[in-house]
GUMARKOL-309364 format. One record per residue: residue number from 1; residue in one letter; y, x, z of N, C-alpha, C in turn. Coordinates in steps of 0.001 Angstrom, whole numbers, plus 524288, in hexadecimal, padded with zeros to 5 digits. Example, Ala and Ser with C-alpha at 12.3 -4.5 7.8 and 13.67 -1.06 7.14 Angstrom:
BEGIN
 resi resn  n.yy  n.xx  n.zz ca.yy ca.xx ca.zz  c.yy  c.xx  c.zz
    1    a 7E9C6 83386 81E78 7EE6C 8300C 81E78 7F31C 83390 81E78
    2    s 7F736 83232 81BA8 7FBDC 83566 81BE4 8001E 83264 81EBE
# end
This chain:
BEGIN
 resi resn  n.yy  n.xx  n.zz ca.yy ca.xx ca.zz  c.yy  c.xx  c.zz
    1    m F2986 58C77 C361A F2679 58D53 C3166 F220B 59139 C325E
    2    d F22F5 594F6 C35FB F1EE8 598C5 C371E F1A0F 5962D C396D
    3    y F1ADA 5924A C3CCD F166E 58F87 C3F1A F1365 58C88 C3AF6
    4    f F162E 58A38 C375B F13B0 58737 C3332 F1055 58ACE C2FC4
    5    t F1280 58F42 C2E34 F0F9E 592EE C2AED F0ACB 594F8 C2DC7
    6    a F0B7E 59657 C32BA F070F 5983D C35C7 F02DF 59409 C363E
    7    f F0485 58F25 C3710 F00CE 58AD4 C3789 EFDCA 58A09 C3272
    8    i F0081 58A4F C2E02 EFDFB 58973 C28F2 EFA15 58DD7 C27C9
    9    i EFBB1 592B8 C2883 EF831 5971A C2754 EF379 59711 C2B01
   10    g EF46F 5964A C2FFE EF017 595F9 C33B7 EEC78 59170 C327F
   11    g EEEBB 58D04 C30FF EEB94 5887D C2F8B EE84F 58986 C2AB8
   12    l EEA8E 58C4B C26E8 EE792 58D9D C2231 EE301 59138 C2374
   13    i EE3F4 59507 C26CC EDFB5 59892 C2856 EDB5F 5957B C2B08
   14    c EDCD2 59218 C2EA0 ED8F0 58EED C316D ED622 58B24 C2DC4
   15    a ED901 588DA C2A16 ED69A 58531 C2663 ED2A6 587F7 C22E7
   16    i ED3FA 58CA0 C2121 ED04F 58F9C C1DDE ECB5A 590E5 C20EC
   17    v ECBFD 5927E C25C3 EC76A 593B5 C2903 EC42D 58ECA C29F8
   18    q EC6BD 58A6E C2AFC EC3E1 5858F C2BE2 EC0E4 583E0 C270C
   19    i EC337 5848B C2278 EC07F 5834A C1D98 EBBBA 586D5 C1CF4
   20    l EBC51 58BD8 C1E2C EB7DB 58F6D C1DD9 EB37E 58DCB C2193
   21    i EB4F0 58C1A C263B EB0FF 58A64 C2A04 EAE37 58576 C281D
   22    d EB13A 581BA C2613 EAF05 57CA8 C2491 EAC1C 57CB6 C1F63
   23    k EADF8 57FBC C1BA0 EABF6 57F54 C1647 EA863 583C6 C14A2
   24    t EA7C2 587C7 C17E2 EA447 58C12 C167B EA01F 58CB2 C1AAE
   25    t E9C7A 5901A C1997 E9861 59133 C1D6E E99AD 59601 C20AF
   26    l E9E91 597E6 C2039 EA026 59C74 C2345 EA044 59B19 C290F
   27    l E9E4B 59E9E C2C2D E9E72 59DF6 C31D3 EA3D7 59F81 C33D3
   28    p EA587 59D55 C383D EAABB 59E92 C3A4B EABA9 5A46B C3B28
   29    g EA7B2 5A744 C3CC8 EA84E 5ACE3 C3D8E EA9A5 5AFB7 C3884
   30    r EA73B 5AE12 C3445 EA854 5B084 C2F37 EADC9 5AF20 C2D4E
   31    i EAF6D 5AA6E C2E6C EB4BD 5A8E2 C2CF6 EB8B5 5AC19 C3016
   32    m EB7A0 5ACEA C3510 EBB1E 5B012 C384F EBB65 5B5AA C3648
   33    v EB6F8 5B7ED C34EE EB6E9 5BD38 C32C4 EB9D9 5BD49 C2D95
   34    g EB93F 5B92D C2A8A EBC1C 5B8CD C2597 EC1FE 5B8CD C266A
   35    l EC3D2 5B635 C2A86 EC96C 5B62B C2BA1 ECB55 5BB91 C2D42
   36    v EC83C 5BE5E C304D EC9B7 5C3B0 C31D1 EC9FD 5C729 C2CF5
   37    v EC614 5C6B1 C2998 EC607 5C9C3 C24C0 ECAA6 5C838 C2142
   38    l ECBE5 5C326 C210E ED05A 5C16B C1DF5 ED56A 5C3C6 C2008
   39    g ED609 5C3F5 C2527 EDAA2 5C671 C2771 EDAF6 5CC31 C260B
   40    t ED680 5CED3 C25F3 ED64D 5D457 C2481 ED7BC 5D513 C1EC6
   41    i ED59A 5D1C3 C1B6D ED6B8 5D226 C15CF EDC7A 5D104 C14B9
   42    l EDE9A 5CCF8 C173B EE421 5CBBA C1676 EE798 5D047 C1825
   43    c EE631 5D2D6 C1C69 EE935 5D756 C1E3E EE8B0 5DBE5 C1A68
   44    a EE405 5DCDE C1885 EE323 5E12E C14DB EE623 5E064 C0FC8
   45    l EE69E 5DB89 C0E16 EE976 5DA5A C0942 EEF52 5D9DD C0A10
   46    g EF100 5DA40 C0EF6 EF68D 5D9C8 C101D EF888 5D436 C1025
   47    l EF50E 5D078 C10AD EF691 5CAF6 C1094 EF70E 5C890 C15FE
   48    y EF50E 5CB38 C19F6 EF515 5C8EA C1F32 EFA90 5C8C8 C2181
   49    e EFD84 5CCFE C20F6 F02CC 5CD29 C2324 F065B 5C904 C20BE
   50    p F0662 5C850 C1B7F F098F 5C407 C195C F07D9 5BEA6 C1B53
   51    l F02BD 5BDDD C1BFA F00D0 5B8EF C1E20 F02AD 5B842 C23B3
   52    l F0299 5BC6F C26B7 F0459 5BC45 C2C25 F0A30 5BB1B C2C7A
   53    e F0D3E 5BD5E C2906 F12DD 5BC51 C28F4 F13F8 5B6AE C2766
   54    f F10F1 5B49A C23BB F11C2 5AF46 C21ED F0FEE 5AB3F C25E9
   55    a F0B41 5AC09 C27F7 F08E4 5A815 C2B57 F09FE 5A8F2 C3117
   56    g F0C00 5AD61 C3283 F0D07 5AE6A C3802 F0805 5AFA0 C3AF1
   57    a F081C 5AE87 C3FF1 F03BD 5AFEA C4359 EFEB7 5AD12 C41F0
   58    d EFF17 5A8D5 C3F1C EFA62 5A5E0 C3DCD EF6BA 5A8E1 C3A3A
   59    a EF8DE 5AC78 C371C EF587 5AF9D C33B6 EF2B9 5B3DD C36C0
   60    s EF454 5B4C7 C3B89 EF1BF 5B8C6 C3EAD EEDBC 5B660 C4257
   61    v EEB78 5B207 C409F EE75C 5AF8C C43B9 EE30D 5B382 C44BF
   62    p EE01B 5B2C5 C48DD EDC97 5B6E5 C4A9E ED91D 5B971 C467C
   63    l ED6C1 5B67E C4312 ED306 5B8F4 C3F83 ED5A1 5BBDE C3B07
   64    l ED968 5B97A C3878 EDC38 5BC43 C3452 EDF3D 5C0D9 C36A2
   65    g EE1B9 5BFF9 C3B00 EE4B5 5C413 C3D8F EE141 5C887 C3F68
   66    f EDC86 5C74E C4127 ED8EA 5CB5D C42EC ED766 5CEEB C3E6D
   67    g ED663 5CCAF C39E2 ED536 5CFDF C3543 ED9C5 5D362 C33D8
   68    n EDE7E 5D140 C343E EE32F 5D44D C3328 EE3BB 5D8D8 C36FA
   69    v EE303 5D7C1 C3C00 EE380 5DBD3 C4004 EDF59 5E00B C3F38
   70    l EDA95 5DE81 C3E02 ED675 5E255 C3D1B ED7C7 5E5E4 C388A
   71    f ED99C 5E38E C3440 EDAD4 5E6AB C2FA1 EDF44 5EA7E C30BA
   72    k EE366 5E88E C333D EE7D2 5EC01 C346C EE631 5F078 C37FB
   73    g EE312 5EF4D C3BF3 EE14E 5F35C C3F88 EDDFC 5F77B C3CE1
   74    v EDA68 5F5C9 C3991 ED70A 5F97E C36D3 EDA43 5FCBC C3301
   75    k EDDD9 5FA42 C304C EE11F 5FD0C C2C84 EE45C 60148 C2F39
   76    e EE6DB 5FFF2 C3390 EEA06 603C3 C366F EE6A5 60825 C38A7
   77    a EE216 606CB C3AB5 EDEB1 60AC0 C3D04 EDC80 60E66 C38DE
   78    i EDB62 60C79 C3444 ED97A 60FD9 C3013 EDDBE 6139E C2E63
   79    e EE29C 611B6 C2E3F EE6F4 6151D C2CC1 EE7CA 61981 C30B1
   80    t EE6E0 6186E C35AE EE7D8 61C71 C39A8 EE2F6 61F98 C3B07
   81    d EDE69 61D23 C3B2C ED9AE 61FC0 C3D06 ED5AF 620D4 C38BF
   82    g ED6A6 61F25 C3415 ED2EA 61FEF C2FDC ECE4F 61C32 C3046
   83    f EC9BD 61E2C C2EF0 EC50B 61AEA C2EB2 EC3B4 6185E C33E7
   84    l EC48F 61B11 C383E EC34E 618D0 C3D60 EC6B2 61417 C3EA5
   85    g ECB3F 613C6 C3C49 ECEA2 60F46 C3D11 ECC2A 60A3D C3B24
   86    l EC888 60AB5 C3790 EC5BB 6061E C3595 EC2D2 60358 C39F1
   87    f EC0DA 60652 C3DAD EBDD4 6041B C41F5 EC12D 602B1 C46AE
   88    r EC589 60560 C4768 EC8B3 604A3 C4C0A ECD3F 600DE C4B3A
   89    g ECF53 60089 C4697 ED41A 5FD96 C45A0 ED3CD 5F7D3 C46E3
   90    g ECF9F 5F53D C4568 ECF0F 5EFAC C466E ECEB6 5EE71 C4C31
   91    f ECC1E 5F1DB C4F17 ECB8D 5F0F1 C54B6 ED0AB 5F1C0 C5799
   92    s ED37B 5F5DE C563C ED857 5F6F4 C5906 EDC8A 5F2E7 C57CA
   93    s EDCA1 5F0E5 C5307 EE0AC 5ED1D C51A8 EDF94 5E7AB C53BF
   94    s EDAB1 5E665 C54A3 ED95F 5E11E C5666 ED76C 5E0F3 C5C06
   95    a ED7EF 5E540 C5ED3 ED5D1 5E590 C641F ED837 5E18C C67CB
   96    v EDD46 5E0AB C675B EDFDB 5DCFC C6ADE EDDC5 5D76F C69FE
   97    g EDD51 5D5D9 C651C EDB5E 5D097 C63F2 ED5BF 5CFCE C659C
   98    i ED285 5D3B6 C64A1 ECD07 5D357 C6624 ECC89 5D345 C6C18
   99    s ECF86 5D6A3 C6EBF ECF64 5D6B7 C7476 ED128 5D187 C76C3
  100    a ED550 5CF4A C7495 ED737 5CA3D C767D ED315 5C609 C75C8
  101    a ED073 5C606 C714D ECC5F 5C225 C705C EC7F3 5C2B4 C7454
  102    l EC665 5C77D C7575 EC239 5C850 C7947 EC3DE 5C6B8 C7EC4
  103    i EC896 5C83A C804C ECA71 5C6FC C8597 ECB0D 5C11B C8654
  104    f ECD8B 5BE77 C8297 ECE4B 5B8D3 C8322 EC925 5B5E0 C82C6
  105    s EC56E 5B7C9 C7FB6 EC044 5B54D C7F84 EBD79 5B5D8 C84BC
  106    y EBDFA 5BA69 C8721 EBB96 5BB37 C8C3E EBE0C 5B7A0 C9051
  107    i EC33C 5B738 C9047 EC5E9 5B3C0 C93F8 EC435 5AE17 C9321
  108    a EC3C0 5AC7A C8E35 EC209 5A721 C8D1A EBC79 5A63E C8F07
  109    s EB927 5AA3D C8EAF EB3C2 5A9A0 C908E EB38A 5A93B C9683
  110    l EB76A 5AB73 C9934 EB7A3 5AAEB C9EE1 EB98F 5A57F CA083
  111    i EBD2F 5A359 C9D6E EBF6C 59E4B C9EB4 EBBBE 599D3 C9D51
  112    f EB944 59A32 C98CD EB5DB 5960E C96E9 EB02D 597C1 C974F
  113    d EAC97 59403 C96FF EA710 59529 C9745 EA519 59690 C91CF
  114    p EA3DD 59B81 C90CA EA254 59D13 C8B91 E9CA6 59BD4 C8A29
  115    r E99AA 599F1 C8DE1 E9427 598D3 C8CCD E93A0 5939A C89F6
  116    a E905F 593A6 C85FF E8F54 58ECC C8322 E8B47 58BA5 C8604
  117    d E8C28 586A9 C867E E8865 58336 C8900 E8445 581B7 C8502
  118    s E7F6C 5830E C862C E7B31 581E2 C8277 E7781 57E02 C84CC
# end
């Protein structure tokens, strides 16, 4: 049942994004930023954790999960460091994910030809 729930929630998230791409004039970058902001808002309202418990790992998809991680990091850093935590918290909490994305992108650029044929 856990796989089914994860599949349905993940499918709904993807379907909503696909509808936004097809039916609006929003660019994909803006939709991606919207998902990060949505993850942040859900975390701030206390709705992200119940969604994560219900949907499992599928609710922690990269963009919604990234917003959640950023919010948690900033919140914890503000509690411990005050105002400076506002600038440091997001970076320290998401450093592993950002580093992994950079490293794997670099490896992919070594394996494949990144130049566009014009």
